[in-house]
N, C-alpha and C positions, 0 to 999 in steps of 0.2 A: 801134524800141527793144525790146530783148529782154525777154520776159516772165519774171518770177521763177519759179524752179522750185516746183512745188506739192509739199507734203509727201506722202510716200508713206503712204497710209492703212493699207496692209497691213504696214508695218514694225512689228515687235514693240515694245511699250511697255517702257521701262526698268523693271526690277523694283526699286522703291525699298525693298521689304520686306527685301532682303538686308542692308541696314544695320540693320534692326530686329533680326534674328537675330544679327548680329555684336554688337549692343549687349547681347543676352541673354547671350552667352558672356562678355563683359566683366563684366556684372553678377554672374554666377555666381562668377567669380574674385574680384571685390571682396567678395562676400558671404562666401566662405571666409576671406578675409583678415580681415575684420571679426570673424567668429565666433571665429577663433583668437586675434587680438590683443586684442579687447575683448569677451569672452563676454557680459558684462552688457548691453552695447549691442546685441549681436547678438540676444539673446533678446527685447529690447524691439522689434525690427523685425518680429517675427512677424505683426502685423496687416497689413503691406504684402503679404505672400504670401497671407494669408487673404482679404484684400479682392479681390485679383486673381482668385483661384480662385472666389470667390463671384460675381464679375461673369460669369465663364464659365458657372457653374452656372445662373444665371438665364436663359441663352439655350438650355440643353439641351432643356428641355421643348417650347418652341415649334418648335425645329428638328426634333426627332423627330416631332412632330405633323404638321408641314407635309410632311416627307419621306415619311412612311408614307401619309398621306391622298392625296398626289399619286401615289405609286407604286401603291397599290391602286386608286384611282379611275380610273387610266388603263388598267387591265387588264380585258379583256372578261369573263373567267371567274374566279369566286371560287376554283374548284378549283386554279387555277394558284398562287394565293397560298398556299393550304394546303399544296401540294406543296413550295414553297420553305421554309415554316416547318418541316415535318416533316423534310425533308432536313437543314436547319440543326441541329435539335435532336439528330438521330441523330449527325451529325458531331461536335457538341460533346461528347456523351457518350463517343464513341470516343476523341477526342483528350485529354479529361480523364483517361481511363483510362491512355493512354500516358504522360501527364505524371506520373501517380501512380506508375506502374511505374518510370519513370526515377528519380524522387525516392527511391523505396525502394531501388533498386539502389545509387545513389551514397551514400545515407545509411548503408546497411549496410556499404559498403566503407570509408568514411571514419571511421566511429564518432565523429562530432563530440560534444564534451562530455565525453570520457573524462578523468577526473582533475580535474575542476573542482569548486570549492567554491562553491555557489550562495549568493547574497546574498538573504535573504528580505525585504529592506526594502520591496519593491514588491508584496508578496503581496496586501495588502488591495485595491489597485487591480485586480488580476487577478480576485479573487473578485467584486468589484462588476461587472466586465465579464461574467463568466460567468453571474451571476444575471440580468443584463439581456438575455441572448441570447434571440432568438425561437425558438419551437418551429416545427415544420413546418406545423402548422395555422395559426398566426399569420402565417406567411409567405404562405401561399396566400390567406388572407382579406385580407392587406395589399395584394394586387394590386388589389382593388376599392376605388376611391376613395370617400370619403364623399359627394362631389358631382362633377358634371361639371367644375367649375372647379378643385376642390381638387387634381386631378391635376397642374395647372400650378403652383398656388401652393405646393404642398409639395415640388415638385421630385423626385417619385418616378418613376424611369425606367419601371418596369413598369406603373405606373398610367397614365402617359402613353401607353405602348404599347397598353394595352387600349382606352383612349378613341379613339386614332388608328385602331386596327383597326375598331372599331365604326363610326366616322365614314366610313372608306374604303369599307367594305362597303355602308353606307347610300347613299353617293354612286353606287356601282355600280348599286344597285337603282333609283335615280332616273333613270338613263340620260341622255338629252339634257337633261333639266331640271336635272341637276346640273352641267352644264358651266359656267354662270356662277359657281357656288360654287367649282369647281376653279380657274377663272381668278383668282378673288379670293384663294384660298389661295396661288396661285403668286406673286401680288404681295406677299403677306405674307411668304412665304419669302424673296423678294428683299430686303425690308426687314430681316428678321431677320439674314440673312447680312451685310448691309452694316453693321449695328450691331456684329456680331461682329468684322468686320475693323477697326472703329474701336477696340474694346476691346483688340485684340491689341497696339496700340501701347503699352499699359501693361505688357506682358510683362516688359521689363527691370526695372521697379520691383518687380513681384511676385516675379521670380526672385531679385533681390538680397535682399529681405526674407525669403523662404522659406529660402534657403541659409544666410544669416547666423544665423537663428534655430536651425536644425538643428545647425549646427556649434558655435554658442555654447552650446547646451544639452547637447550630447553630448561634444564635444571628441574628441581622438584616443586619449586614455588608455584609455577604456572599450573601445576596439576591439581592443587588442592581444591580449587573451586570447580574443577571439571571431573572430579572422581565419580560422580553419579553416572554421567554418560559413559565414561570409560569402563567402569565396573559393569554397568548394565549391558554394554556392548559385548564385553568379554564373556559374561554369563550367557548372553543370548547365543553367541557363537558356540559355546560349549553345549548348550541345550540342543542346538541344531545338529551339531556333529554327532553327539552321542545318542540323542533322542531320535531325531528324524533320520539322519544318514545311517545310524546304527541299526534302526529297525528295518529300513529299506534294504540294507545290505544283507541282513539275516534272512528276511523274507524272500529276497530275490536270488540270493546266491548261497545261503547257509554259511556265511563267513562272519566270524566275530570281529566287530569293529575294533576292539581293544588289541586283538592279535595283529590286525592289519596296521594299525597306527604304531604299535611297538616295532613292527618290521620296518617302518619308515621313520623310526626315531631320529636317525642321523640327518635325514633330510629336513625334519622339523627344526632341529637344532641349527642347521645351516641357514634356514630362512629366518629364524629368530635372531641369529647373530649378525646377519648381513642386511636385515630389513628388506630383502628382495626375494620374491618367489622365483625369479628367473634362475637364481643360483641352484635351485633343486630340480628344475625341469628336465635336464638331460639325465639325471640320476633316476627320476621317476620313470622315464621311458625304459631304462635298463632294468630297473627293479621289477616293473610290471611284467616284462618278458620273463625274467627269472622266476617270478611267482607262478608262471604257468599260463598267462594270457598270451594268445597267439600274436605274432607280429602284425598281421593286418589290423586287428582290433586295437592294439596299442598304438600303431602308427596313425590311425584315424582318430581315435578317441582322445588321446592325451593332447596333441597340438590343438585340436578343435576345442576341447574343453578348456584349454588355457585361455582361449579368446571368448568363449561363449558360456562357460559354466562358472559364473561368478557369484556363488552363493554368499560369500563373505561381503562382497561389494554391495549386494542387494540389501543385506542387513544394515551395513554401514550407512547407505544412502537414506534408508527409511528413518533410522534413529537420528542421524545428523540433521535431516530436514525438519523433523519434529522438534529437535532441540533448538534450532535457529528460530523457528516460528514461535515457539513458546517463550523463548528468551526475549523476543521483541514484542510480546503481548499481541501477536497476530496469529492465533492458532488456526490451523487448516481444518476445514470440514473433511469428513471421511471421503467424500467423492473427490475433493481436490487432492487429498493425499494419494489416492490410488492413481488418478490420472497423471499427476506429476511424477510419481515414482515409476510408473510404467515407462514414461518417456526417458527417465534417467537410466533405467535398466537397458533399454535399447541403445541409448547413447554411449553406454559404457562398454559395449561389446568391442573386443579387440584391444582393450586398454589394459589388460592384465599385465602386471609386472612393470608398467610404465610409472616412473616416479611422478607423483603429483596427479595421477590420473583420477583418483577419487575426488580430490578437491576441484579439478577442472570440470568433471562431470556434474558435481553438485552445484557449482557456480553456474554452469551453462543451463542446467535445468531450471534453477530459480530465476535466471535472467529471462528465460523465454516464457515462464508461467507466472512468476510472482517477483518482478524486478525489485520491489521494495524490500525483499528479504535478502538480497545478495550481500548487503553490507554485513550481515551477521556471520557470513562464512569466514570473515577475518578472525573471528574468535576461535574457530575450530582449528586454525592453522597451528596453534601451539601444541596441540595433542594429536594432530593428524598422523605424525610419524609413528606414534605408539599404536594408534588404531590401525594403521596400515599393516602392521605386523600381524594383528589378529585377522584382518582381511585376507592377507596372503596365506596364513596358516589354514583358514577355513576353506579358501578356494582350493588349496592344494589337497586337503583331505577330501573335498568333494570330487576332485578329478580322479583321485586314487579309487574312491568308492565307485565312481561311474565306470572306470575301466574294468574293474572286476565284475560289476553287474552286467555290463554289455557283453563282456566275454562269456559269462555264464549263459545269458539269454541266447547268444549266437552259437552256443555249443563249442566255443573256442577257448574254454578254460579248463586246464588240466588240474582237476581237484586233488588228485593224488600227489602231484608235485607240490601244490600249495601246502598240503599237510606236512610234507617233508620239510619245506622251507620254514613254516611256522614252528615246527618242532626243533629246528636247528640242525637237522641232518643234512641239509643241502645249503650250506652257507653261500652268501653272495660273494663273488670274486671282486674284491675292492681294487685289485691291481689292473684288471682288464675291463671291468664293468660289463663283461659279456660272458655267456656260457660257452666256453671253448670246448668243443667236442671233437674227438678224433674222427677222421673221415670214415664213412661206413665201409669202404673198400678195405681199409687197413684192419678193421675189426673182424671182418669175416672173409679173410683171404683163404681160398681153398688150398688144401695140401696138394703138392704135385704128385701125380700118379706115376709110379715106376713103369717103364716099358715092359710089356709082356705080362703084366699082372692082370 
């Protein structure tokens, strides 16, 4: 009697999550339709999007903590971690300067805002945001949490980063005695990513609510007079991503920008549909490790870049500032532009993913340098949500490129594995979001030797 064929364990599992992201696309289309046809209903659906983003936010701190602690704890020398961090910060400063320069060039060429009559109805909101902006000292002191646990409960990325760095270096000092703790954190990381993969199935509902609320509140009428700055901003972001970042990525790591962005396609869709870059941060950490970048480099570069590598924000601040100044017939001299925008870039650090952070930074910068221009920020409010999506997408692309580059420069990038991933031969595990490998002992268990042989 013939034996039934045994299933091939090596056969790749069918990726059921492709239906999830098809559902997200359908949800976005439906959200736009509801927002246009029934604006009142659309605005009432905002809690669906907010709820989904909050579910993602609650996972960010534990994911960052586990990733950084495991990354640093597995490195023999602390100096190596410091080298990665310094390299990342220098790179972030250089790329933010490039983004600033490109935004200035395009803004001065387009002259957005010329001939517009600003509506001062929203000025009071802008002044409130400008008054609430943090100073540089407050920002630095805010990195220190009030307690060890508050870094997790308050959801502050930089506070979590500080605690994770201290814990990672402490485990380094413990040596072999810290191994059980590292293994425990490894199991916690596995649990956290499994929870995240479950939350992702709510993405279509969150996308539907977020898009319906945005379209319902804004509509298309407010966009007609502002298409110049919107299109100019989107085109500038595209030029920066594919021109500047693409060239740097190829020269520095010999990686094609199109292949990298295609690999992160689902994350870009998630950001676009939820209007939040935070929704894709945990997945970026997991995918960069899967691509072949080492844990220490991912653990340091991604969370730090999330707060300091704000290329899209730099472009937004330059173009929005020039738009407001031109619209009020008070153009800024080149020296004023550079001084004001450098201040804004410094003020925006740590604000990535925070709703309204771009407007708050813009308002606080104008309030401190050119108070007479603050009233013009009210006109940007109508399209800020749409521009924030381009900001988030550009920031996200910049952080992905930075992670690959720094991994390559530190010799911590498995190029062979990345080629397998890009070719589709090593698919990302959407169920666990981790590369689950059997223990080495189980793979190479020696055969027992018979007595007397």
